[in-house]
MARTOR-65556 format. One record per residue (C-alpha): chain; x, y, z. Coordinates in nm, 2 decimals. Layout:
BEGIN
  cadena       u       v       w
       A       X       Y       Z
...
end
This chain:
BEGIN
  cadena       u       v       w
       A   -7.91   -4.89   11.06
       A   -8.19   -4.77   10.83
       A   -8.23   -4.44   10.67
       A   -8.56   -4.31   10.56
       A   -8.55   -4.09   10.25
       A   -8.84   -3.88   10.12
       A   -8.82   -3.80    9.71
       A   -9.06   -3.58    9.55
       A   -9.16   -3.74    9.22
       A   -9.39   -3.62    8.97
       A   -9.64   -3.87    8.83
       A   -9.48   -3.86    8.47
       A   -9.15   -3.94    8.68
       A   -9.30   -4.25    8.84
       A   -9.48   -4.35    8.50
       A   -9.12   -4.33    8.35
       A   -8.95   -4.54    8.62
       A   -9.23   -4.79    8.60
       A   -9.19   -4.83    8.21
       A   -8.82   -4.94    8.27
       A   -8.92   -5.24    8.49
       A   -8.92   -5.59    8.36
       A   -9.25   -5.71    8.24
       A   -9.28   -5.92    8.56
       A   -9.23   -5.65    8.80
       A   -9.50   -5.45    8.59
       A   -9.74   -5.73    8.63
       A   -9.67   -5.77    9.00
       A   -9.71   -5.40    9.05
       A  -10.03   -5.41    8.86
       A  -10.19   -5.69    9.09
       A  -10.09   -5.49    9.40
       A  -10.27   -5.16    9.27
       A  -10.57   -5.36    9.15
       A  -10.57   -5.53    9.51
       A  -10.54   -5.18    9.69
       A  -10.83   -5.04    9.48
       A  -11.05   -5.33    9.55
       A  -10.98   -5.31    9.92
       A  -11.05   -4.93    9.92
       A  -11.37   -5.01    9.73
       A  -11.48   -5.25    9.95
       A  -11.39   -5.05   10.26
       A  -11.61   -4.76   10.14
       A  -11.89   -5.02   10.03
       A  -11.88   -5.16   10.37
       A  -11.91   -4.81   10.55
       A  -12.24   -4.71   10.34
       A  -12.39   -5.05   10.43
       A  -12.27   -5.01   10.79
       A  -12.57   -5.01   11.03
       A  -12.63   -5.13   11.38
       A  -13.02   -5.13   11.29
       A  -13.03   -5.48   11.12
       A  -13.02   -5.79   11.29
       A  -12.85   -6.14   11.19
       A  -13.20   -6.29   11.18
       A  -13.31   -6.05   10.92
       A  -13.00   -6.13   10.71
       A  -13.07   -6.47   10.72
       A  -13.41   -6.44   10.61
       A  -13.34   -6.23   10.31
       A  -13.06   -6.46   10.21
       A  -13.30   -6.77   10.26
       A  -13.56   -6.57   10.01
       A  -13.27   -6.51    9.76
       A  -13.19   -6.88    9.77
       A  -13.52   -6.99    9.71
       A  -13.57   -6.76    9.41
       A  -13.23   -6.87    9.26
       A  -13.33   -7.26    9.32
       A  -13.68   -7.19    9.15
       A  -13.53   -7.03    8.86
       A  -13.27   -7.32    8.80
       A  -13.58   -7.57    8.84
       A  -13.75   -7.43    8.53
end
């Protein structure tokens, strides 16, 4: 049987708890927070660019143009 608890903590209390963690757990926590932030930013970015007006052909054409530009720059 599991019991769910809700605890109200201030930011300073959470920070105090985190400071007590061993280094490896702090690093793991940091990675998890970074991953969450990246996921959130990516989701917002995808929402900004979300459209039904653009076809895959248009995207492919633009990709080809950019690839050609990059290839030409490398040739020089």
